[in-house]
LUMVOVO-216903 format. One record per residue (C-alpha): residue number from 1; residue in one letter; chain; x, y, z. Coordinates in steps of 0.02 Angstrom, whole numbers, plus 50000, padded with zeros to 5 digits. Layout:
<pt num="NUM" residuo="a" cadena="A" c1="X" c2="Y" c3="Z"/>
...
This chain:
<pt num="1" residuo="m" cadena="A" c1="53251" c2="55933" c3="54791"/>
<pt num="2" residuo="m" cadena="A" c1="53438" c2="56008" c3="54726"/>
<pt num="3" residuo="r" cadena="A" c1="53531" c2="56104" c3="54840"/>
<pt num="4" residuo="k" cadena="A" c1="53550" c2="56239" c3="54755"/>
<pt num="5" residuo="v" cadena="A" c1="53737" c2="56328" c3="54791"/>
<pt num="6" residuo="l" cadena="A" c1="53838" c2="56445" c3="54753"/>
<pt num="7" residuo="v" cadena="A" c1="54027" c2="56444" c3="54726"/>
<pt num="8" residuo="t" cadena="A" c1="54178" c2="56604" c3="54746"/>
<pt num="9" residuo="g" cadena="A" c1="54323" c2="56584" c3="54664"/>
<pt num="10" residuo="a" cadena="A" c1="54243" c2="56452" c3="54572"/>
<pt num="11" residuo="d" cadena="A" c1="54391" c2="56493" c3="54435"/>
<pt num="12" residuo="g" cadena="A" c1="54542" c2="56453" c3="54535"/>
<pt num="13" residuo="f" cadena="A" c1="54653" c2="56295" c3="54575"/>
<pt num="14" residuo="i" cadena="A" c1="54509" c2="56247" c3="54716"/>
<pt num="15" residuo="g" cadena="A" c1="54370" c2="56325" c3="54694"/>
<pt num="16" residuo="s" cadena="A" c1="54377" c2="56191" c3="54526"/>
<pt num="17" residuo="h" cadena="A" c1="54387" c2="56026" c3="54597"/>
<pt num="18" residuo="l" cadena="A" c1="54256" c2="56112" c3="54714"/>
<pt num="19" residuo="t" cadena="A" c1="54128" c2="56186" c3="54580"/>
<pt num="20" residuo="e" cadena="A" c1="54195" c2="55976" c3="54500"/>
<pt num="21" residuo="e" cadena="A" c1="54136" c2="55909" c3="54637"/>
<pt num="22" residuo="l" cadena="A" c1="53987" c2="55966" c3="54709"/>
<pt num="23" residuo="v" cadena="A" c1="53898" c2="55942" c3="54532"/>
<pt num="24" residuo="q" cadena="A" c1="53953" c2="55760" c3="54530"/>
<pt num="25" residuo="r" cadena="A" c1="53865" c2="55758" c3="54713"/>
<pt num="26" residuo="g" cadena="A" c1="53687" c2="55807" c3="54615"/>
<pt num="27" residuo="f" cadena="A" c1="53731" c2="56026" c3="54690"/>
<pt num="28" residuo="q" cadena="A" c1="53636" c2="56137" c3="54572"/>
<pt num="29" residuo="v" cadena="A" c1="53804" c2="56265" c3="54563"/>
<pt num="30" residuo="r" cadena="A" c1="53823" c2="56430" c3="54531"/>
<pt num="31" residuo="a" cadena="A" c1="54014" c2="56465" c3="54506"/>
<pt num="32" residuo="f" cadena="A" c1="54064" c2="56642" c3="54516"/>
<pt num="33" residuo="v" cadena="A" c1="54193" c2="56686" c3="54425"/>
<pt num="34" residuo="y" cadena="A" c1="54319" c2="56851" c3="54411"/>
<pt num="35" residuo="y" cadena="A" c1="54233" c2="56956" c3="54253"/>
<pt num="36" residuo="n" cadena="A" c1="54372" c2="56990" c3="54112"/>
<pt num="37" residuo="s" cadena="A" c1="54360" c2="57063" c3="53942"/>
<pt num="38" residuo="f" cadena="A" c1="54424" c2="56904" c3="53872"/>
<pt num="39" residuo="n" cadena="A" c1="54289" c2="56816" c3="53949"/>
<pt num="40" residuo="t" cadena="A" c1="54399" c2="56668" c3="54019"/>
<pt num="41" residuo="w" cadena="A" c1="54333" c2="56557" c3="54186"/>
<pt num="42" residuo="g" cadena="A" c1="54504" c2="56513" c3="54230"/>
<pt num="43" residuo="w" cadena="A" c1="54512" c2="56348" c3="54313"/>
<pt num="44" residuo="l" cadena="A" c1="54329" c2="56289" c3="54221"/>
<pt num="45" residuo="d" cadena="A" c1="54410" c2="56327" c3="54029"/>
<pt num="46" residuo="t" cadena="A" c1="54482" c2="56159" c3="54067"/>
<pt num="47" residuo="v" cadena="A" c1="54324" c2="56058" c3="54133"/>
<pt num="48" residuo="s" cadena="A" c1="54239" c2="55943" c3="54076"/>
<pt num="49" residuo="k" cadena="A" c1="54055" c2="55997" c3="53962"/>
<pt num="50" residuo="d" cadena="A" c1="53980" c2="55871" c3="54051"/>
<pt num="51" residuo="i" cadena="A" c1="54022" c2="55952" c3="54206"/>
<pt num="52" residuo="m" cadena="A" c1="53967" c2="56133" c3="54143"/>
<pt num="53" residuo="k" cadena="A" c1="53830" c2="56109" c3="54069"/>
<pt num="54" residuo="n" cadena="A" c1="53784" c2="56086" c3="54231"/>
<pt num="55" residuo="v" cadena="A" c1="53841" c2="56246" c3="54282"/>
<pt num="56" residuo="e" cadena="A" c1="53778" c2="56392" c3="54299"/>
<pt num="57" residuo="i" cadena="A" c1="53924" c2="56543" c3="54251"/>
<pt num="58" residuo="f" cadena="A" c1="53888" c2="56735" c3="54356"/>
<pt num="59" residuo="q" cadena="A" c1="54050" c2="56824" c3="54312"/>
<pt num="60" residuo="g" cadena="A" c1="54098" c2="56998" c3="54441"/>
<pt num="61" residuo="d" cadena="A" c1="54200" c2="57049" c3="54565"/>
<pt num="62" residuo="i" cadena="A" c1="54198" c2="57002" c3="54738"/>
<pt num="63" residuo="r" cadena="A" c1="54218" c2="57164" c3="54812"/>
<pt num="64" residuo="d" cadena="A" c1="54074" c2="57223" c3="54722"/>
<pt num="65" residuo="p" cadena="A" c1="53925" c2="57206" c3="54852"/>
<pt num="66" residuo="n" cadena="A" c1="53779" c2="57232" c3="54722"/>
<pt num="67" residuo="g" cadena="A" c1="53871" c2="57109" c3="54588"/>
<pt num="68" residuo="v" cadena="A" c1="53914" c2="56974" c3="54769"/>
<pt num="69" residuo="k" cadena="A" c1="53732" c2="56972" c3="54845"/>
<pt num="70" residuo="e" cadena="A" c1="53630" c2="56948" c3="54646"/>
<pt num="71" residuo="s" cadena="A" c1="53755" c2="56802" c3="54642"/>
<pt num="72" residuo="m" cadena="A" c1="53679" c2="56759" c3="54782"/>
<pt num="73" residuo="q" cadena="A" c1="53489" c2="56767" c3="54763"/>
<pt num="74" residuo="g" cadena="A" c1="53421" c2="56597" c3="54767"/>
<pt num="75" residuo="c" cadena="A" c1="53569" c2="56496" c3="54838"/>
<pt num="76" residuo="d" cadena="A" c1="53542" c2="56391" c3="55006"/>
<pt num="77" residuo="a" cadena="A" c1="53719" c2="56410" c3="55042"/>
<pt num="78" residuo="v" cadena="A" c1="53899" c2="56482" c3="54962"/>
<pt num="79" residuo="f" cadena="A" c1="54066" c2="56438" c3="54970"/>
<pt num="80" residuo="h" cadena="A" c1="54168" c2="56578" c3="54984"/>
<pt num="81" residuo="l" cadena="A" c1="54345" c2="56522" c3="54918"/>
<pt num="82" residuo="a" cadena="A" c1="54377" c2="56684" c3="54824"/>
<pt num="83" residuo="a" cadena="A" c1="54534" c2="56766" c3="54865"/>
<pt num="84" residuo="l" cadena="A" c1="54724" c2="56830" c3="54831"/>
<pt num="85" residuo="i" cadena="A" c1="54842" c2="56721" c3="54915"/>
<pt num="86" residuo="a" cadena="A" c1="55007" c2="56708" c3="54852"/>
<pt num="87" residuo="i" cadena="A" c1="55116" c2="56797" c3="54980"/>
<pt num="88" residuo="p" cadena="A" c1="55244" c2="56889" c3="54919"/>
<pt num="89" residuo="f" cadena="A" c1="55143" c2="56975" c3="54758"/>
<pt num="90" residuo="s" cadena="A" c1="55045" c2="57016" c3="54974"/>
<pt num="91" residuo="y" cadena="A" c1="55226" c2="57114" c3="55016"/>
<pt num="92" residuo="h" cadena="A" c1="55200" c2="57247" c3="54886"/>
<pt num="93" residuo="s" cadena="A" c1="55015" c2="57264" c3="54843"/>
<pt num="94" residuo="p" cadena="A" c1="54934" c2="57236" c3="55017"/>
<pt num="95" residuo="d" cadena="A" c1="54771" c2="57354" c3="54989"/>
<pt num="96" residuo="t" cadena="A" c1="54725" c2="57248" c3="54848"/>
<pt num="97" residuo="y" cadena="A" c1="54716" c2="57112" c3="54994"/>
<pt num="98" residuo="v" cadena="A" c1="54611" c2="57196" c3="55120"/>
<pt num="99" residuo="d" cadena="A" c1="54503" c2="57230" c3="54995"/>
<pt num="100" residuo="t" cadena="A" c1="54488" c2="57085" c3="54900"/>
<pt num="101" residuo="n" cadena="A" c1="54489" c2="56970" c3="55043"/>
<pt num="102" residuo="i" cadena="A" c1="54427" c2="57082" c3="55212"/>
<pt num="103" residuo="k" cadena="A" c1="54286" c2="57179" c3="55101"/>
<pt num="104" residuo="g" cadena="A" c1="54268" c2="57032" c3="54996"/>
<pt num="105" residuo="t" cadena="A" c1="54239" c2="56933" c3="55126"/>
<pt num="106" residuo="l" cadena="A" c1="54127" c2="57057" c3="55204"/>
<pt num="107" residuo="n" cadena="A" c1="53997" c2="57084" c3="55051"/>
<pt num="108" residuo="v" cadena="A" c1="53987" c2="56885" c3="55062"/>
<pt num="109" residuo="l" cadena="A" c1="53927" c2="56910" c3="55253"/>
<pt num="110" residuo="q" cadena="A" c1="53830" c2="57040" c3="55212"/>
<pt num="111" residuo="a" cadena="A" c1="53724" c2="56983" c3="55052"/>
<pt num="112" residuo="a" cadena="A" c1="53707" c2="56813" c3="55155"/>
<pt num="113" residuo="r" cadena="A" c1="53624" c2="56917" c3="55321"/>
<pt num="114" residuo="a" cadena="A" c1="53476" c2="57002" c3="55180"/>
<pt num="115" residuo="l" cadena="A" c1="53468" c2="56842" c3="55103"/>
<pt num="116" residuo="e" cadena="A" c1="53452" c2="56721" c3="55263"/>
<pt num="117" residuo="t" cadena="A" c1="53565" c2="56608" c3="55154"/>
<pt num="118" residuo="a" cadena="A" c1="53527" c2="56429" c3="55258"/>
<pt num="119" residuo="r" cadena="A" c1="53755" c2="56385" c3="55251"/>
<pt num="120" residuo="v" cadena="A" c1="53891" c2="56521" c3="55204"/>
<pt num="121" residuo="l" cadena="A" c1="54078" c2="56412" c3="55244"/>
<pt num="122" residuo="t" cadena="A" c1="54202" c2="56522" c3="55225"/>
<pt num="123" residuo="t" cadena="A" c1="54403" c2="56498" c3="55177"/>
<pt num="124" residuo="s" cadena="A" c1="54514" c2="56542" c3="55318"/>
<pt num="125" residuo="t" cadena="A" c1="54724" c2="56454" c3="55294"/>
<pt num="126" residuo="s" cadena="A" c1="54861" c2="56377" c3="55389"/>
<pt num="127" residuo="e" cadena="A" c1="54961" c2="56518" c3="55365"/>
<pt num="128" residuo="v" cadena="A" c1="54855" c2="56646" c3="55502"/>
<pt num="129" residuo="y" cadena="A" c1="54912" c2="56507" c3="55646"/>
<pt num="130" residuo="g" cadena="A" c1="55109" c2="56580" c3="55574"/>
<pt num="131" residuo="t" cadena="A" c1="55279" c2="56488" c3="55651"/>
<pt num="132" residuo="a" cadena="A" c1="55215" c2="56326" c3="55739"/>
<pt num="133" residuo="q" cadena="A" c1="55190" c2="56363" c3="55935"/>
<pt num="134" residuo="y" cadena="A" c1="55158" c2="56192" c3="55956"/>
<pt num="135" residuo="v" cadena="A" c1="55119" c2="56042" c3="55835"/>
<pt num="136" residuo="p" cadena="A" c1="55000" c2="55956" c3="55798"/>
<pt num="137" residuo="i" cadena="A" c1="54900" c2="56128" c3="55763"/>
<pt num="138" residuo="d" cadena="A" c1="54731" c2="56139" c3="55831"/>
<pt num="139" residuo="e" cadena="A" c1="54604" c2="56276" c3="55807"/>
<pt num="140" residuo="k" cadena="A" c1="54633" c2="56337" c3="55962"/>
<pt num="141" residuo="h" cadena="A" c1="54828" c2="56420" c3="55932"/>
<pt num="142" residuo="p" cadena="A" c1="54847" c2="56580" c3="55921"/>
<pt num="143" residuo="y" cadena="A" c1="54839" c2="56682" c3="55756"/>
<pt num="144" residuo="q" cadena="A" c1="54984" c2="56788" c3="55712"/>
<pt num="145" residuo="g" cadena="A" c1="55001" c2="56897" c3="55534"/>
<pt num="146" residuo="q" cadena="A" c1="55161" c2="56863" c3="55470"/>
<pt num="147" residuo="s" cadena="A" c1="55111" c2="56910" c3="55294"/>
<pt num="148" residuo="p" cadena="A" c1="54997" c2="57032" c3="55211"/>
<pt num="149" residuo="y" cadena="A" c1="54933" c2="56920" c3="55149"/>
<pt num="150" residuo="s" cadena="A" c1="54886" c2="56799" c3="55330"/>
<pt num="151" residuo="a" cadena="A" c1="54842" c2="56954" c3="55411"/>
<pt num="152" residuo="t" cadena="A" c1="54711" c2="56997" c3="55314"/>
<pt num="153" residuo="k" cadena="A" c1="54659" c2="56805" c3="55334"/>
<pt num="154" residuo="i" cadena="A" c1="54646" c2="56838" c3="55513"/>
<pt num="155" residuo="g" cadena="A" c1="54561" c2="56967" c3="55452"/>
<pt num="156" residuo="a" cadena="A" c1="54423" c2="56859" c3="55377"/>
<pt num="157" residuo="d" cadena="A" c1="54397" c2="56713" c3="55483"/>
<pt num="158" residuo="r" cadena="A" c1="54360" c2="56870" c3="55647"/>
<pt num="159" residuo="l" cadena="A" c1="54211" c2="56942" c3="55526"/>
<pt num="160" residuo="a" cadena="A" c1="54150" c2="56788" c3="55478"/>
<pt num="161" residuo="e" cadena="A" c1="54155" c2="56724" c3="55665"/>
<pt num="162" residuo="s" cadena="A" c1="54088" c2="56922" c3="55708"/>
<pt num="163" residuo="f" cadena="A" c1="53923" c2="56900" c3="55594"/>
<pt num="164" residuo="y" cadena="A" c1="53913" c2="56700" c3="55675"/>
<pt num="165" residuo="r" cadena="A" c1="53876" c2="56784" c3="55850"/>
<pt num="166" residuo="s" cadena="A" c1="53823" c2="56968" c3="55818"/>
<pt num="167" residuo="f" cadena="A" c1="53682" c2="56899" c3="55682"/>
<pt num="168" residuo="n" cadena="A" c1="53662" c2="56728" c3="55703"/>
<pt num="169" residuo="l" cadena="A" c1="53743" c2="56729" c3="55543"/>
<pt num="170" residuo="p" cadena="A" c1="53765" c2="56520" c3="55504"/>
<pt num="171" residuo="v" cadena="A" c1="53940" c2="56543" c3="55459"/>
<pt num="172" residuo="t" cadena="A" c1="54078" c2="56390" c3="55450"/>
<pt num="173" residuo="i" cadena="A" c1="54266" c2="56432" c3="55438"/>
<pt num="174" residuo="v" cadena="A" c1="54343" c2="56315" c3="55333"/>
<pt num="175" residuo="r" cadena="A" c1="54563" c2="56307" c3="55369"/>
<pt num="176" residuo="p" cadena="A" c1="54649" c2="56198" c3="55243"/>
<pt num="177" residuo="f" cadena="A" c1="54831" c2="56195" c3="55276"/>
<pt num="178" residuo="n" cadena="A" c1="54923" c2="56167" c3="55124"/>
<pt num="179" residuo="t" cadena="A" c1="54821" c2="56121" c3="54978"/>
<pt num="180" residuo="f" cadena="A" c1="54950" c2="56020" c3="54810"/>
<pt num="181" residuo="g" cadena="A" c1="54840" c2="55933" c3="54658"/>
<pt num="182" residuo="p" cadena="A" c1="54827" c2="55985" c3="54462"/>
<pt num="183" residuo="r" cadena="A" c1="54773" c2="56171" c3="54400"/>
<pt num="184" residuo="q" cadena="A" c1="54853" c2="56242" c3="54577"/>
<pt num="185" residuo="s" cadena="A" c1="54970" c2="56401" c3="54511"/>
<pt num="186" residuo="a" cadena="A" c1="55140" c2="56375" c3="54515"/>
<pt num="187" residuo="r" cadena="A" c1="55148" c2="56533" c3="54648"/>
<pt num="188" residuo="a" cadena="A" c1="55134" c2="56385" c3="54737"/>
<pt num="189" residuo="v" cadena="A" c1="55298" c2="56277" c3="54785"/>
<pt num="190" residuo="i" cadena="A" c1="55267" c2="56116" c3="54734"/>
<pt num="191" residuo="p" cadena="A" c1="55210" c2="56154" c3="54556"/>
<pt num="192" residuo="t" cadena="A" c1="55328" c2="56284" c3="54545"/>
<pt num="193" residuo="i" cadena="A" c1="55488" c2="56119" c3="54585"/>
<pt num="194" residuo="i" cadena="A" c1="55392" c2="56012" c3="54496"/>
<pt num="195" residuo="t" cadena="A" c1="55368" c2="56116" c3="54332"/>
<pt num="196" residuo="q" cadena="A" c1="55580" c2="56166" c3="54335"/>
<pt num="197" residuo="l" cadena="A" c1="55612" c2="55983" c3="54325"/>
<pt num="198" residuo="l" cadena="A" c1="55493" c2="55941" c3="54167"/>
<pt num="199" residuo="t" cadena="A" c1="55553" c2="56094" c3="54072"/>
<pt num="200" residuo="g" cadena="A" c1="55736" c2="55993" c3="54082"/>
<pt num="201" residuo="k" cadena="A" c1="55817" c2="56118" c3="54240"/>
<pt num="202" residuo="t" cadena="A" c1="55962" c2="56070" c3="54313"/>
<pt num="203" residuo="e" cadena="A" c1="55946" c2="56217" c3="54434"/>
<pt num="204" residuo="i" cadena="A" c1="55798" c2="56209" c3="54531"/>
<pt num="205" residuo="k" cadena="A" c1="55798" c2="56371" c3="54621"/>
<pt num="206" residuo="l" cadena="A" c1="55687" c2="56385" c3="54748"/>
<pt num="207" residuo="g" cadena="A" c1="55701" c2="56482" c3="54926"/>
<pt num="208" residuo="s" cadena="A" c1="55705" c2="56458" c3="55104"/>
<pt num="209" residuo="l" cadena="A" c1="55734" c2="56216" c3="55133"/>
<pt num="210" residuo="t" cadena="A" c1="55725" c2="56229" c3="55323"/>
<pt num="211" residuo="p" cadena="A" c1="55517" c2="56259" c3="55345"/>
<pt num="212" residuo="t" cadena="A" c1="55391" c2="56106" c3="55355"/>
<pt num="213" residuo="r" cadena="A" c1="55209" c2="56101" c3="55314"/>
<pt num="214" residuo="d" cadena="A" c1="55041" c2="55995" c3="55293"/>
<pt num="215" residuo="f" cadena="A" c1="54998" c2="55961" c3="55107"/>
<pt num="216" residuo="n" cadena="A" c1="54807" c2="55919" c3="55100"/>
<pt num="217" residuo="y" cadena="A" c1="54798" c2="55846" c3="54897"/>
<pt num="218" residuo="v" cadena="A" c1="54662" c2="55929" c3="54815"/>
<pt num="219" residuo="k" cadena="A" c1="54520" c2="55809" c3="54838"/>
<pt num="220" residuo="d" cadena="A" c1="54557" c2="55786" c3="55019"/>
<pt num="221" residuo="t" cadena="A" c1="54516" c2="55953" c3="55038"/>
<pt num="222" residuo="v" cadena="A" c1="54372" c2="55981" c3="54941"/>
<pt num="223" residuo="n" cadena="A" c1="54305" c2="55827" c3="55026"/>
<pt num="224" residuo="g" cadena="A" c1="54316" c2="55933" c3="55181"/>
<pt num="225" residuo="f" cadena="A" c1="54242" c2="56051" c3="55106"/>
<pt num="226" residuo="v" cadena="A" c1="54046" c2="55951" c3="55072"/>
<pt num="227" residuo="e" cadena="A" c1="54060" c2="55864" c3="55251"/>
<pt num="228" residuo="i" cadena="A" c1="54094" c2="56026" c3="55353"/>
<pt num="229" residuo="y" cadena="A" c1="53924" c2="56086" c3="55250"/>
<pt num="230" residuo="k" cadena="A" c1="53849" c2="55914" c3="55287"/>
<pt num="231" residuo="s" cadena="A" c1="53861" c2="55911" c3="55448"/>
<pt num="232" residuo="g" cadena="A" c1="53753" c2="56014" c3="55553"/>
<pt num="233" residuo="r" cadena="A" c1="53863" c2="56057" c3="55714"/>
<pt num="234" residuo="t" cadena="A" c1="53990" c2="56129" c3="55606"/>
<pt num="235" residuo="v" cadena="A" c1="53901" c2="56274" c3="55579"/>
<pt num="236" residuo="g" cadena="A" c1="53981" c2="56418" c3="55724"/>
<pt num="237" residuo="e" cadena="A" c1="54165" c2="56346" c3="55707"/>
<pt num="238" residuo="e" cadena="A" c1="54347" c2="56347" c3="55668"/>
<pt num="239" residuo="i" cadena="A" c1="54369" c2="56183" c3="55565"/>
<pt num="240" residuo="n" cadena="A" c1="54536" c2="56122" c3="55521"/>
<pt num="241" residuo="i" cadena="A" c1="54600" c2="56010" c3="55345"/>
<pt num="242" residuo="a" cadena="A" c1="54759" c2="55932" c3="55359"/>
<pt num="243" residuo="t" cadena="A" c1="54839" c2="55755" c3="55361"/>
<pt num="244" residuo="q" cadena="A" c1="54892" c2="55777" c3="55518"/>
<pt num="245" residuo="q" cadena="A" c1="55078" c2="55755" c3="55427"/>
<pt num="246" residuo="e" cadena="A" c1="55236" c2="55846" c3="55386"/>
<pt num="247" residuo="i" cadena="A" c1="55360" c2="55858" c3="55260"/>
<pt num="248" residuo="s" cadena="A" c1="55530" c2="55995" c3="55247"/>
<pt num="249" residuo="i" cadena="A" c1="55513" c2="56084" c3="55086"/>
<pt num="250" residuo="g" cadena="A" c1="55730" c2="56018" c3="55093"/>
<pt num="251" residuo="e" cadena="A" c1="55631" c2="55837" c3="55079"/>
<pt num="252" residuo="l" cadena="A" c1="55520" c2="55878" c3="54952"/>
<pt num="253" residuo="a" cadena="A" c1="55645" c2="55953" c3="54830"/>
<pt num="254" residuo="e" cadena="A" c1="55745" c2="55792" c3="54846"/>
<pt num="255" residuo="e" cadena="A" c1="55605" c2="55654" c3="54843"/>
<pt num="256" residuo="l" cadena="A" c1="55515" c2="55757" c3="54691"/>
<pt num="257" residuo="i" cadena="A" c1="55708" c2="55775" c3="54580"/>
<pt num="258" residuo="r" cadena="A" c1="55764" c2="55576" c3="54637"/>
<pt num="259" residuo="q" cadena="A" c1="55572" c2="55549" c3="54534"/>
<pt num="260" residuo="i" cadena="A" c1="55582" c2="55652" c3="54351"/>
<pt num="261" residuo="n" cadena="A" c1="55779" c2="55710" c3="54354"/>
<pt num="262" residuo="p" cadena="A" c1="55937" c2="55649" c3="54477"/>
<pt num="263" residuo="q" cadena="A" c1="56067" c2="55754" c3="54420"/>
<pt num="264" residuo="a" cadena="A" c1="55940" c2="55918" c3="54468"/>
<pt num="265" residuo="r" cadena="A" c1="56003" c2="55986" c3="54627"/>
<pt num="266" residuo="i" cadena="A" c1="55942" c2="56137" c3="54730"/>
<pt num="267" residuo="v" cadena="A" c1="56011" c2="56305" c3="54734"/>
<pt num="268" residuo="c" cadena="A" c1="55979" c2="56445" c3="54843"/>
<pt num="269" residuo="d" cadena="A" c1="55877" c2="56598" c3="54740"/>
<pt num="270" residuo="d" cadena="A" c1="55852" c2="56747" c3="54871"/>
<pt num="271" residuo="q" cadena="A" c1="55720" c2="56835" c3="54776"/>
<pt num="272" residuo="r" cadena="A" c1="55628" c2="56678" c3="54864"/>
<pt num="273" residuo="l" cadena="A" c1="55663" c2="56683" c3="55008"/>
<pt num="274" residuo="r" cadena="A" c1="55523" c2="56769" c3="55119"/>
<pt num="275" residuo="p" cadena="A" c1="55595" c2="56932" c3="55260"/>
<pt num="276" residuo="q" cadena="A" c1="55649" c2="56827" c3="55432"/>
<pt num="277" residuo="n" cadena="A" c1="55528" c2="56848" c3="55530"/>
<pt num="278" residuo="s" cadena="A" c1="55382" c2="56818" c3="55411"/>
<pt num="279" residuo="e" cadena="A" c1="55450" c2="56649" c3="55370"/>
<pt num="280" residuo="v" cadena="A" c1="55321" c2="56517" c3="55433"/>
<pt num="281" residuo="n" cadena="A" c1="55406" c2="56377" c3="55498"/>
<pt num="282" residuo="r" cadena="A" c1="55329" c2="56264" c3="55520"/>
<pt num="283" residuo="l" cadena="A" c1="55177" c2="56226" c3="55509"/>
<pt num="284" residuo="l" cadena="A" c1="55070" c2="56053" c3="55569"/>
<pt num="285" residuo="g" cadena="A" c1="54918" c2="56040" c3="55577"/>
<pt num="286" residuo="s" cadena="A" c1="54792" c2="55951" c3="55702"/>
<pt num="287" residuo="n" cadena="A" c1="54613" c2="55850" c3="55623"/>
<pt num="288" residuo="t" cadena="A" c1="54558" c2="55815" c3="55785"/>
<pt num="289" residuo="k" cadena="A" c1="54397" c2="55945" c3="55765"/>
<pt num="290" residuo="i" cadena="A" c1="54349" c2="55863" c3="55566"/>
<pt num="291" residuo="k" cadena="A" c1="54361" c2="55692" c3="55615"/>
<pt num="292" residuo="e" cadena="A" c1="54228" c2="55704" c3="55792"/>
<pt num="293" residuo="l" cadena="A" c1="54129" c2="55843" c3="55702"/>
<pt num="294" residuo="t" cadena="A" c1="54110" c2="55775" c3="55485"/>
<pt num="295" residuo="d" cadena="A" c1="54145" c2="55570" c3="55393"/>
<pt num="296" residuo="w" cadena="A" c1="54297" c2="55678" c3="55326"/>
<pt num="297" residuo="r" cadena="A" c1="54452" c2="55573" c3="55306"/>
<pt num="298" residuo="p" cadena="A" c1="54578" c2="55595" c3="55195"/>
<pt num="299" residuo="r" cadena="A" c1="54578" c2="55488" c3="55041"/>
<pt num="300" residuo="f" cadena="A" c1="54732" c2="55496" c3="54936"/>
<pt num="301" residuo="s" cadena="A" c1="54932" c2="55460" c3="55015"/>
<pt num="302" residuo="f" cadena="A" c1="55024" c2="55598" c3="54989"/>
<pt num="303" residuo="e" cadena="A" c1="55148" c2="55517" c3="54852"/>
<pt num="304" residuo="e" cadena="A" c1="54950" c2="55454" c3="54759"/>
<pt num="305" residuo="g" cadena="A" c1="54943" c2="55654" c3="54750"/>
<pt num="306" residuo="l" cadena="A" c1="55086" c2="55676" c3="54678"/>
<pt num="307" residuo="a" cadena="A" c1="55092" c2="55560" c3="54502"/>
<pt num="308" residuo="e" cadena="A" c1="54931" c2="55633" c3="54482"/>
<pt num="309" residuo="t" cadena="A" c1="54993" c2="55814" c3="54510"/>
<pt num="310" residuo="i" cadena="A" c1="55140" c2="55780" c3="54404"/>
<pt num="311" residuo="s" cadena="A" c1="55046" c2="55690" c3="54244"/>
<pt num="312" residuo="f" cadena="A" c1="54912" c2="55862" c3="54250"/>
<pt num="313" residuo="l" cadena="A" c1="55093" c2="55944" c3="54224"/>
<pt num="314" residuo="k" cadena="A" c1="55164" c2="55860" c3="54117"/>
<pt num="315" residuo="l" cadena="A" c1="55004" c2="55893" c3="53998"/>
<pt num="316" residuo="n" cadena="A" c1="54992" c2="56053" c3="54041"/>
<pt num="317" residuo="l" cadena="A" c1="55179" c2="56116" c3="54048"/>
<pt num="318" residuo="n" cadena="A" c1="55114" c2="56246" c3="53903"/>
<pt num="319" residuo="k" cadena="A" c1="55014" c2="56321" c3="54033"/>
<pt num="320" residuo="y" cadena="A" c1="55146" c2="56390" c3="54136"/>
<pt num="321" residuo="k" cadena="A" c1="55298" c2="56494" c3="54153"/>
<pt num="322" residuo="a" cadena="A" c1="55461" c2="56385" c3="54250"/>
<pt num="323" residuo="d" cadena="A" c1="55579" c2="56523" c3="54163"/>
<pt num="324" residuo="i" cadena="A" c1="55541" c2="56660" c3="54289"/>
<pt num="325" residuo="y" cadena="A" c1="55492" c2="56650" c3="54481"/>
<pt num="326" residuo="n" cadena="A" c1="55277" c2="56667" c3="54480"/>
<pt num="327" residuo="l" cadena="A" c1="55218" c2="56782" c3="54602"/>
């Protein structure tokens, strides 16, 4: 029998790719998208009609428990990705992050408990770890709320854990390290650099260049979600999706400059700097656990992922505002 699943945040970057992947694997997918008066479905509006004819759209607001419960009716599993994720925006609007990331996750958990949903996958972030105290960062690493965003994701994770422990809800906490690829917004560093270079800028504005990140290509990330779902050994677990490789933001920028416009140079833009104690200086994840519990392995090299991202941005540059700092 075809399995019916709900994807919250399906209109977003990772959510739209996950929706595609699930359809291609034969799942019956209901896509929860953020209600708006323009009737737009985010990045799903760019997905092929062959895929979208197999997707049921549900428009709602993750902060509304009634709509969330209605969206989950009849679903065997929920992939919960809906969240606010931009760190700079969380500095001046933390209330919205509490409402969306914590309360939204609570709504999903409460509905899943009432409906006896067979599997619940909630989405975490490597930002919950803060600056690495040791590397590679495994799932036992301490949590550090170095931004309001990361604090709300820590809260959401612990809520999910509590529902597993208190009510035996079949929850898995999926924790991707930095994901990149086609459709990512310019609030993230890779599209920020690429869009500035593609629009001909010779001064590439960035914040701190020394932090390191462990970058997953988005197709590997969504494959991780599916493989974690497929494994019965992952219930009640927190699981990193990571490459176990790192690169500094400065090294990343220099490589993209070399590929696209060697005449460009990097300049520091003060408004892009995080407060000193908020900057996460090193993220390098362990992927030992996901490899032990599932069949997941990275399928794309960093270079392949960058090439596909550059190609996408070249074709969709009109959707980006390279002249401004994107929160």
